[in-house]
Structures are given as structure tokens and as C-alpha cells.
N, C-alpha and C positions, 0 to 999 in steps of 0.2 A: 812585592811588599806593599801594603796599603799606603796610600798617600794621605797626608793630613790636610785638614781644611786650610784654605788660604783666603786672604781678603779678596774682594771682588777684583778681577783683572783690570789693570789700568796701567798707564805709563808707557811701557815698552810695547810697541805694536809691530808685528812682523808682516803686515799686509802689503808693504811696498815691494816693488821688484827687487830681486837680489842684486848685491854688489860684490865686488871682489874684496879679498882681505886687505886691510890697511892697518897701519901702526896704531896700537891702543892709544886713546886720548888721555886716559888716566884721571880724568876729572868728570864729575857730574854723572847723569844717567842719560845715555843716548838711546835712540830707537835702534832696534836690530831687525835685520831681515834674515829669515830662514830660507835656505836654498838647497837644491838637490846636491848630494855629496858624492864625490869620487872616493874611492878607497882611500881612507885617511891614515896617517901614520900612527895615530893613537890606537885605533882598533883596526888591525890589518885584516879586514873581512875577507875570508875565502869566498870566491865567487863560484856559483853553480853555473852550468852551461845555460840554464834558462834565465837566470836573474840578470846577467849583464852587469854593467858598471854604472854607479850613480855619480853625479857631479857634486862636488862640495865647494861652497863658498861661505864666507862668514864676514861679519862686520862687528867691531868692538862694541861692547855694551856700556861699560863704565870702568872704574878703577877697582883694584883687587879686593875681594871679599875678606873680611877679617876671620880669624880663627873662631869656629863655632857658629858662623853665620849660616844662613840658609837662603836658597833661591825658591821663591814661591810664585805661583801664578795659575794660569788657566790654559788648557789645550783646546784649540778649536779645530775639530775634524770636519773636513769638507769632502763630500762624496763627489768624485769626478763623474764624467758622462758615463751612463750605463753601469755605474758602480754603486749599487744601493748600500746604505750604511745600516748595519744591524745594531740593535739597542745595546748590546754588551761589548761592542768593538772598542769603545773608548779605553777600557781598562787593559787592552792588549798593547797600548802605547807604552814605550819605555823612554824615560828621560834619564840621561846619565852624564856625569861630569868627568872630564879628563884633564887633570892639572898639567900645565906646561912643564912643571918641574918633575913630573912623573908621579904615578899613583902607587901607594903601597900595594903589595900583592894581595888580592882578595882571597879569602878563605874558601876553598872548594867545598862543595856540599853533595848530598845525595838526593836525586829528584826522580819522579815517576812521570811517564807519559803512558797512559793506558790506551790499548786498542779496544774500543767499546762501540758497538753498533756501527761497525764499519767506518769508524772515524778515530782520529787521535784526540785524546782528552788529557790535558789541554792541547790545543792546536798551536799555541804560542807559549814559549818558555824563555825566560831570561835567566842566565846562570853565570856564576864566576868561572873563569878559566880553570881547568883541572877538575871540574865537577863531573860526576858520573850520573848518567840518566838510565834508568831501567824502563823497559817496555813490556809490562805484564799484559797478557792477552785475556780479556774479559769476555770475549765472544766465543760462541760454540762453533767457530769456523777457524780455518788456518789463516795466519798472517805471516808476512815476510818483510820485516822492517829493514830499510837500507838507505844509504845516502851516497851520492857520487860527488858531493861537494869537495872541492880542493881543500885539503887540511882536515877534513872530517869525512873520510871515505870508509864505509863499513857495510857489511852484509850480515845481519843477525840470523839468517836462515829461516826456515819454515817451522813454525810451532803452533800448537793448538791451545785450547782453553786451559788456563791454569799455568801455562808455561810463561817463561820470562827470559829476557836476555838484556844485557846492558852494554853501554859504550861510554868511555871517558873522553871528554872533549878537551884536548890539550892545546888547541890553537884558537886564539881569539877570532871572532868573526861570526858570520851568519851561516848556519847549516840548514839546508832544506832536506827534510826527512819524508820519505815516501814508503808505500807498501807495494811490493812487487806483484801482489795478487789483485789489489784494488786501486785503480788509477786515481780515483777521487779522494783517496786518503792522503793528506799532506799536513806536515807540521813544520813550524819555523822555530829553530833554537838559536837565540842570540847569545854568543859566548863573549863575556866582557873581561878585560884585564884591569878594571877599576872597581873599587868597592862602593863607589858613589853612584847609585842608581835607584830609581823608584818607578812606580806606576801612578797615573792619575786615578782619582775615584770615578764613579760612573758619570759625574757631572763635569769631568775634565779638570778638577782642581788638583794641584800637587804642591808638595813642599820637599825640598831636597837639601840636606845638610852638606856643606862643602868646606874644604880646607882653605887656608889663606893662600893668596896668590892667584895669578891669572890662569886661564885654561879655556877649554871649549865645552859648551853645553850641547849635547847631542840629543836629537829627537828622532825616534824610530817607531815605525809601525809596519807589520808584515805586508801591508798593502800600499806602502809608500816608500819613496827613496829616503835614505838617511839624510837628515838636515843638521847643519852645524851653525852655532853662533859663538863668536869669541866673547869671553867674559874678561874684561880688563880691570875691573874695579868694583867697589861696593854698589850693589843693586838695591836701591832703597824703595822701589815701587814694584808691584806685582808684574810678572811677565805675561804677555799674551802671545802665545805661539800658535801658528797656523800650519796645518798639515793637510794636503790634498791626497785623497786615496785614488790611485790610478790603476792599481793592479786587481785582478780577480782573486777570489778566495783561494782557488787552486790554480797554480801555474802549470801550463801544459808541459809534460815531460815524457821521457822514454822510460822503459823499465831498466832494471839493473844490468841488463845485457845490451843496453843502448838500442833496444828495438821498440817498435810500436806495440802497445798493449793489445 
């Protein structure tokens, strides 16, 4: 979903080293650090054999946002060593909010990921839990879409141009999608059990409407670990969130039979 323009990023800066969770302060606007996340209880991300586990830490930001309020700010993507940053990668970032009191069940939808020119299009997709994704083949060659992700394991079989198959994602978390014919084809599907999520624009600006009460603001990119920041109260200044890309575009993996391509 497109992000709205936000005022210039200021105030909360996440550039400092991460710290462990601590009790919300409930007043003022504090600086927050974003850190690598372990599998967190709000989005129980199924793990692929390749992805491993991320570490999650968080620090309170302020006191609880009011009903109808929004979190706004700027995402700063930083390319790690030997990890070039493409011009369109900013919009692959996802920002989502998980209330401590629990989020209403998001409405599932119907989505498409096309196989086109020996790649998945789009290669990154964020969907509500329970949504169905179709994989239409737009190439004049055969493809075999599959996933060995825990909680999202499927094999759609071999089919050619004009064919399609689909899968319904019933478990929140990150699913890594591959093609059994072409090793370089890979897609990331982030399945969320919260309706509060958005993407930044090409310049990194975002705005996200949130409910009243404390929660966690999550920051995700397919080439970085999930990061978390505790929101304890009203955030009156724009957020500046930093994310370092440390993963390649295609994670090394085996085929659906757990063999080398």
C-alpha cells in the first residue's frame, strides 16, 4: 500500500547501538534503537532452513498513541559490505504495528506473483494471514513453484505458459518461495496477523495509522533482519529508522528434494 508523505525526519533517531527491552516510560518522546529481531510472539515467523533466526531487541519510544493517530517518519536503508542497493529496493520495506492488546484479524485477500522472464514479479509481497497467492506463468518455459518453509510448505508442480496454481498462507511469518527449475528465482512473502502495515515511498517516507495503546513497531526488508521498537506513548516527532542490508538478493538453497540444483 503506498505510503503518504511525512514531514522531514527528526526527533527519534535509531542510529545508536541496540539495547534490551525496558519498561515503558510513558512520558515524552524518547530516542529508539532498532535491532535485529528473534522470532517474536506477535508474528511467529516460520523459519526456512536458509534464513536462520534473527535477534529482536527494543526500547520504548514514548507514551500511548491516541485513537486515529499515526506514526510517520523516514526509513534509512544502508547497504552492507558487498551488498549493492538497487534504486527500487526502498519500497520493498514493510513497516507494521502490533498492539500489545492484540490486533483485529486482518481481512484476507487475493494476490498474484507472476513468473516472468525467469523471475518472480513481484519478488517481495506483504499479505494478511489467510490470503491466497496465485502464481501465473507468463514465460514460454516450464516453472515449478515451491516452498519448504515451516508453516508454508507446498509444491505447485510443473506447468507452462498460461498455467497457474495458488496457495493459501494460513500461518503468520516469512515464506521463502523458489522455483525447482531455476535456482536464481526467489520471492519473499511476509504474512502478517495485523492490519496495520504500510510501505515507504521511493524516498523512504512513510505514514502508518495506529490504534490507541502501546505496541511494537516492526521494520522488515527481505535483505535484512526484522527490527523492533516498542511504542509506549504519543510520538509527536517524525521517526528516523535505520536498516542495514546484509543479505544477497537470492539466498542459497536446495531444490524441493533437498538436493543441489
